[in-house]
C-alpha positions in Angstrom: 2.1 17.9 6.1 4.5 17.1 8.9 5.3 14.4 11.3 2.0 14.8 13.2 0.1 13.6 10.1 2.4 10.6 9.7 1.6 9.4 13.2 -2.1 9.3 12.5 -3.7 5.9 12.4 -5.5 4.5 9.3 -8.9 6.1 8.7 -11.3 6.1 5.8 -9.7 3.0 4.3 -11.4 -0.2 3.0 -9.3 -3.2 2.1 -10.7 -6.1 0.1 -8.7 -9.3 -0.3 -8.9 -10.3 -4.0 -6.6 -13.4 -4.1 -3.8 -15.2 -2.5 -1.3 -17.9 -3.7 0.6 -20.1 -1.2 4.2 -19.9 -2.3 5.3 -23.0 -0.6 6.1 -25.5 -3.3 6.0 -22.8 -6.0 9.4 -21.2 -5.2 12.1 -22.9 -3.2 12.6 -21.2 0.2 9.2 -19.5 0.2 7.5 -21.7 2.8 5.2 -19.7 5.0 4.8 -16.9 2.4 1.9 -15.9 0.2 1.5 -13.7 -2.8 -1.5 -11.5 -2.0 -3.6 -9.1 -4.1 -5.8 -6.5 -2.5 -8.0 -3.6 -3.6 -7.5 -0.6 -1.3 -10.0 2.3 -1.3 -9.0 5.5 0.5 -11.8 7.9 1.0 -11.3 11.7 0.6 -9.3 12.8 3.7 -8.4 9.2 4.4 -5.0 8.1 5.7 -3.3 4.7 5.3 -0.8 4.8 8.1 0.9 5.3 10.4 4.4 5.5 8.9 5.4 1.9 8.0 8.0 0.0 6.2 8.0 -2.9 3.7 11.0 -4.9 5.0 10.2 -8.5 4.4 7.0 -7.6 2.5 7.9 -6.3 -1.0 5.1 -5.3 -3.4 3.8 -3.1 -6.1 0.8 -0.7 -6.2 -1.2 0.4 -9.3 -3.8 3.3 -9.1 -7.2 2.7 -10.6 -9.0 5.8 -9.6 -8.4 9.1 -7.8 -5.0 10.4 -6.5 -3.0 8.9 -3.7 -0.2 11.0 -2.0 2.7 8.8 -1.0 4.8 10.3 1.8 8.4 9.0 2.0 11.7 10.5 3.0 10.1 13.9 3.7 8.7 14.1 0.1 5.0 13.9 -0.9 4.4 12.4 -4.4 1.0 12.3 -6.0 0.1 9.3 -8.1 -3.0 9.2 -10.3 -4.8 6.6 -12.4 -2.6 4.4 -14.5 0.6 4.7 -12.5 2.0 3.2 -9.4 5.1 2.5 -7.4 7.3 -0.3 -6.0 7.4 -1.0 -2.2 10.7 -2.7 -1.3 12.8 -3.1 1.8 13.9 0.5 1.6 10.3 1.8 1.5 9.2 3.7 4.7 6.1 5.7 4.0 2.4 6.5 4.6 -0.4 7.4 2.2 -3.3 9.8 2.1 -6.1 10.9 -0.2 -6.1 14.7 -0.5 -8.5 14.6 -3.5 -12.3 15.0 -3.7 -13.1 11.4 -4.9 -12.2 8.0 -3.4 -8.8 6.7 -4.5 -8.6 3.1 -5.4 -5.4 1.0 -5.8 -4.5 -2.6 -6.5 -1.8 -3.7 -4.1 0.2 -7.0 -4.7 2.7 -8.1 -2.1 4.5 -11.1 -0.6 3.5 -11.6 3.1 3.8 -14.2 5.8 0.9 -16.6 5.4 -1.6 -17.8 8.0 
């Protein structure tokens, strides 16, 4: 999988917002930020892209079902159910589902609020 694949747009992905918390008043200096939790489903052959970073939007991911391939720094790493990964300011990646079943993850991150 080369750079061509990394440039593809998101396809075969469903994102469901599960919860948000306005961080203003919760943590000093967090005005305009939210803690967000989403369930992301990537269908077989689906791509969550293109290549993107997480500067200013740190988070964590936990895999519930299937296998998600995380592409970063030229390395493809497969994550299956029960494991996950951090996404910090150094993360620059894209995701895909190479498997035969939908892959489902829970993603929690801090984002700029509405």
